[in-house]
C-alpha positions as CSV (number, residue, x, y, z in Angstrom):
1,X,10.2,4.2,-22.1
2,X,7.8,6.1,-22.9
3,X,5.0,7.8,-20.4
4,X,1.0,7.6,-20.2
5,X,-0.8,10.4,-20.8
6,X,-2.3,12.1,-17.7
7,X,-6.0,10.8,-18.2
8,X,-4.8,7.8,-18.2
9,X,-2.3,8.4,-15.8
10,X,-5.0,9.7,-13.2
11,X,-7.6,6.7,-14.2
12,X,-4.9,4.0,-13.4
13,X,-4.1,5.8,-9.9
14,X,-7.7,6.9,-9.2
15,X,-8.4,3.0,-9.3
16,X,-5.7,2.1,-7.2
17,X,-6.7,3.9,-4.3
18,X,-10.3,2.4,-4.1
19,X,-9.3,-0.8,-4.4
20,X,-7.0,-0.4,-2.2
21,X,-9.3,1.0,0.3
22,X,-11.5,-2.0,0.4
23,X,-7.8,-4.4,0.3
24,X,-8.1,-3.2,4.0
25,X,-11.0,-4.6,4.6
26,X,-10.4,-7.8,2.4
27,X,-6.4,-8.2,4.7
28,X,-8.6,-7.8,8.1
29,X,-10.7,-10.5,7.3
30,X,-8.2,-12.5,5.7
31,X,-6.7,-12.2,9.1
32,X,-9.4,-14.3,10.6
33,X,-8.5,-17.4,9.4
34,X,-4.7,-17.0,7.9
35,X,-1.6,-15.4,9.5
36,X,-0.2,-12.1,8.2
37,X,2.9,-14.0,6.8
38,X,0.1,-16.8,4.7
39,X,-1.6,-13.4,3.8
40,X,1.3,-11.9,2.2
41,X,3.3,-14.5,0.8
42,X,-0.5,-16.3,-0.8
43,X,-1.1,-12.4,-1.9
44,X,2.0,-12.7,-3.9
45,X,2.5,-15.5,-5.5
46,X,-1.6,-15.5,-6.5
47,X,-0.6,-12.3,-7.9
48,X,2.6,-13.3,-9.8
49,X,0.7,-16.2,-11.6
50,X,-1.5,-13.1,-13.1
51,X,1.3,-10.8,-14.1
52,X,3.9,-12.8,-15.5
53,X,1.8,-14.7,-17.8
54,X,0.4,-11.1,-18.4
55,X,4.3,-9.2,-18.8
56,X,5.5,-12.5,-20.9
57,X,1.8,-12.2,-24.2
58,X,2.1,-8.5,-23.6
59,X,6.2,-7.0,-23.6
60,X,8.7,-10.1,-23.8
61,X,7.7,-11.6,-26.3
62,X,8.3,-7.5,-28.3
63,X,11.4,-6.8,-26.4
64,X,15.2,-8.0,-25.1
65,X,15.3,-5.7,-22.6
66,X,18.2,-7.1,-20.2
67,X,18.1,-6.2,-16.8
68,X,21.2,-4.7,-15.6
69,X,23.1,-5.2,-12.4
70,X,22.5,-1.6,-10.7
71,X,18.6,-1.9,-11.6
72,X,18.9,-5.9,-10.4
73,X,19.9,-4.1,-7.2
74,X,18.0,-1.6,-7.1
75,X,14.4,-4.0,-8.1
76,X,15.8,-6.1,-4.9
77,X,15.6,-2.8,-2.4
78,X,12.3,-2.2,-4.4
79,X,11.7,-6.2,-3.2
80,X,12.7,-5.7,0.4
81,X,10.1,-2.2,0.2
82,X,7.0,-4.6,-0.9
83,X,7.6,-7.1,2.1
84,X,7.5,-3.8,4.4
85,X,4.5,-2.4,2.8
86,X,2.8,-5.8,3.0
87,X,4.2,-7.4,6.6
88,X,3.7,-3.7,8.6
89,X,0.2,-3.9,7.0
90,X,-1.2,-6.9,7.8
91,X,0.9,-7.0,11.3
92,X,-1.0,-3.7,12.0
93,X,-4.0,-4.6,11.2
94,X,-3.9,-7.3,14.4
95,X,-4.1,-4.0,16.4
96,X,-6.2,-1.8,15.4
97,X,-9.6,-1.2,13.4
98,X,-9.4,-1.5,9.5
99,X,-11.0,2.1,9.4
100,X,-8.8,3.3,11.2
101,X,-6.1,1.6,9.4
102,X,-7.5,3.3,6.6
103,X,-7.2,6.5,7.9
104,X,-3.6,6.4,8.8
105,X,-3.1,5.2,5.7
106,X,-4.7,8.2,3.7
107,X,-1.3,10.5,5.4
108,X,0.7,8.6,2.9
109,X,1.1,11.2,0.4
110,X,2.3,13.7,3.6
111,X,5.2,11.1,4.1
112,X,6.2,10.1,0.5
113,X,6.3,14.0,0.0
114,X,8.2,14.6,3.4
115,X,11.1,11.4,2.2
116,X,10.9,13.1,-1.4
117,X,11.9,16.7,-0.1
118,X,15.1,14.7,2.3
119,X,16.2,12.0,-0.2
120,X,15.0,14.0,-4.1
121,X,15.2,17.2,-2.9
122,X,12.6,18.3,-5.1
123,X,10.2,20.3,-2.9
124,X,12.1,22.7,0.3
125,X,11.5,20.7,3.2
126,X,10.5,24.1,4.9
127,X,7.7,23.8,2.6
128,X,5.8,20.3,3.6
129,X,6.9,20.2,7.5
130,X,3.9,21.8,8.4
131,X,1.3,19.9,6.7
132,X,3.2,16.7,7.3
133,X,3.2,17.4,11.2
134,X,-1.2,18.0,10.4
135,X,-1.2,14.8,9.0
136,X,0.7,13.1,11.7
137,X,-1.3,15.1,14.6
138,X,-4.6,12.9,12.6
139,X,-2.5,9.4,12.5
140,X,-2.1,9.9,16.5
141,X,-5.5,11.3,16.9
142,X,-7.0,7.5,15.6
143,X,-4.7,5.5,16.7
144,X,-5.0,7.1,20.4
145,X,-8.5,7.1,19.7
146,X,-8.7,3.4,19.2
147,X,-7.1,2.5,22.4
148,X,-10.7,3.5,24.1
149,X,-13.0,2.0,22.0
150,X,-12.9,-0.9,19.9
151,X,-10.0,-0.5,18.0
152,X,-7.7,-3.8,19.0
153,X,-5.4,-4.9,21.9
154,X,-3.0,-2.8,21.3
155,X,-4.2,-0.1,19.3
156,X,-1.3,2.2,19.0
157,X,0.9,-0.5,18.5
158,X,-1.0,-1.4,15.3
159,X,-0.7,2.5,14.2
160,X,2.6,2.8,14.2
161,X,3.2,-0.2,12.1
162,X,0.3,0.8,9.4
163,X,3.0,4.4,9.7
164,X,6.0,2.1,9.1
165,X,4.3,0.4,6.0
166,X,3.2,3.4,4.5
167,X,7.0,4.7,4.8
168,X,8.6,1.4,3.4
169,X,5.6,2.5,0.4
170,X,6.9,5.9,0.1
171,X,10.4,4.4,-0.6
172,X,9.1,2.0,-3.6
173,X,6.6,4.7,-4.4
174,X,9.8,6.9,-4.9
175,X,12.4,4.6,-5.9
176,X,10.8,2.8,-8.4
177,X,10.0,6.5,-10.6
178,X,13.4,6.3,-11.5
179,X,13.8,2.7,-12.9
180,X,10.9,3.1,-14.4
181,X,12.9,5.3,-16.9
182,X,14.0,2.0,-19.3
183,X,11.3,-0.1,-17.6
184,X,8.2,-0.7,-17.9
185,X,5.4,-0.3,-15.1
186,X,4.7,-4.2,-14.9
187,X,8.3,-5.0,-15.2
188,X,9.3,-3.5,-12.0
189,X,5.5,-4.7,-10.7
190,X,6.1,-8.4,-11.2
191,X,10.1,-8.2,-10.6
192,X,9.6,-6.5,-7.2
193,X,7.0,-8.9,-6.0
194,X,8.9,-11.7,-6.8
195,X,12.1,-10.9,-5.3
196,X,9.6,-10.1,-2.2
197,X,7.7,-13.2,-1.9
198,X,11.3,-14.8,-1.9
199,X,12.4,-13.2,0.8
200,X,9.5,-14.0,2.5
201,X,8.9,-17.7,1.7
202,X,11.4,-18.5,4.7
203,X,8.5,-17.1,7.3
204,X,6.6,-19.2,6.5
205,X,7.3,-21.0,9.8
206,X,7.3,-18.0,12.3
207,X,2.9,-18.3,11.2
208,X,1.5,-21.5,10.0
209,X,-1.7,-20.7,10.8
210,X,-3.7,-22.4,7.9
211,X,-1.3,-25.1,6.9
212,X,-1.3,-26.7,10.7
213,X,-5.2,-26.6,10.1
214,X,-5.5,-27.3,6.3
215,X,-6.9,-25.9,3.9
216,X,-10.4,-27.4,3.9
217,X,-10.9,-25.4,7.8
218,X,-11.2,-22.2,5.9
219,X,-14.2,-20.6,5.4
220,X,-15.6,-19.2,1.8
221,X,-15.4,-15.6,2.9
222,X,-11.8,-15.3,4.2
223,X,-10.6,-17.5,0.2
224,X,-12.7,-14.2,-0.9
225,X,-11.6,-11.8,1.2
226,X,-7.9,-13.4,-0.2
227,X,-8.4,-13.3,-3.7
228,X,-9.8,-10.2,-3.7
229,X,-6.5,-8.8,-1.9
230,X,-4.5,-11.0,-4.7
231,X,-6.5,-10.1,-8.3
232,X,-7.2,-6.4,-6.6
233,X,-4.9,-5.5,-4.5
234,X,-2.1,-6.4,-5.6
235,X,-2.3,-7.5,-9.2
236,X,-4.5,-5.0,-10.4
237,X,-4.4,-1.8,-8.0
238,X,-0.2,-2.0,-8.0
239,X,0.3,-2.1,-11.7
240,X,-1.9,0.7,-11.9
241,X,-0.4,2.8,-9.4
242,X,2.8,2.3,-11.0
243,X,1.2,3.2,-14.1
244,X,-0.1,6.1,-12.8
245,X,3.4,7.3,-11.5
246,X,5.3,6.8,-14.1
247,X,2.7,8.8,-16.1
248,X,2.7,12.2,-13.3
249,X,5.6,11.1,-10.6
250,X,5.8,10.2,-7.0
251,X,4.7,13.4,-5.7
252,X,1.6,14.3,-7.9
253,X,0.6,10.5,-7.7
254,X,0.6,10.6,-3.5
255,X,-2.7,12.7,-4.1
256,X,-5.1,10.2,-5.1
257,X,-4.6,8.1,-1.9
258,X,-6.5,10.1,-0.1
259,X,-9.7,8.1,-1.3
260,X,-8.4,5.2,0.4
261,X,-10.0,6.1,4.0
262,X,-12.9,7.3,2.6
263,X,-13.6,4.1,0.8
264,X,-12.2,1.8,4.1
265,X,-13.7,3.2,6.7
266,X,-16.8,2.8,5.0
267,X,-16.4,-0.5,4.1
268,X,-15.2,-1.7,7.2
269,X,-18.6,-0.4,8.6
270,X,-20.7,-1.8,6.1
271,X,-18.8,-5.1,6.2
272,X,-17.3,-5.6,9.3
273,X,-19.6,-3.4,11.6
274,X,-16.6,-1.7,13.3
275,X,-17.8,1.8,14.7
276,X,-17.9,5.6,12.3
277,X,-17.7,8.1,15.5
278,X,-16.4,10.6,15.6
279,X,-12.6,9.8,16.5
280,X,-12.1,8.4,13.0
281,X,-14.1,11.8,11.1
282,X,-12.0,13.9,13.1
283,X,-8.8,11.9,12.5
284,X,-9.2,11.9,8.2
285,X,-10.0,16.1,8.5
286,X,-6.8,16.0,9.8
287,X,-5.1,13.9,7.8
288,X,-6.4,15.1,4.9
289,X,-6.0,18.5,5.7
290,X,-2.3,18.1,6.1
291,X,-2.4,16.2,2.3
292,X,-3.9,19.7,1.6
293,X,-1.5,22.0,2.8
294,X,1.3,19.8,1.6
295,X,0.5,19.9,-1.9
296,X,0.0,23.4,-1.9
297,X,3.3,24.3,-0.9
298,X,4.8,21.6,-2.9
299,X,2.9,23.5,-5.9
300,X,4.0,27.4,-5.0
């Protein structure tokens, strides 16, 4: 499986990061009418309705690639990582503001580099630990600051859940790199998403918000938010991200998530009316400063 050109990979990663910044706000809006599990399952089913026909049209009719048993095991593990990322972010957004969650998501490159150094040993841990620590200080600052502002009922819990979601996504990013040596990003995207949905469907009984209230009770704004999450955050965003990772690798790709906290914070201020205060801005500074240190250290 050939890798895309660097310029195309960069464009795809920028697209994914900006789309995901808006996704944080859209998910917060959707949680007004849907439960966390419903948003996650509906986004998965909706995105599969886009990705599978696209895959069949672009690839299946031109290839006879079959999945080996070992690859199926890896894809299952990656599907569980997708499940963890989607659900944990949604549960976290129930306890913390969208802007604060977006700032925390900005620490994703540091988490990816941290885990990559431990699991792949592509970069010595001694080079990245300082940057990771600075980014995590920014996460703690934002989560703690939200506790005294309008950050939700349990902002520290919410921040912790978002942080765990980022850990799941980092494992997904690292694990997908090797399997994409043989399988295309589109194949990896829809198969892992399909697996994640299969595991989540039995969980619908834990939060049957829409199923109990009825489809007609959902306001148009919540439907629009869900459509955004399905089309842009899941189908377009994840496909663009995997395409970019296949081109330049997980360590270099991680830096592009720097765009997520900025767009999420601004959109949460404009759309949701959340406070844009000095704590959030200082938190962004720590998070992005830590990411810069990680990338600087990893490159030396």
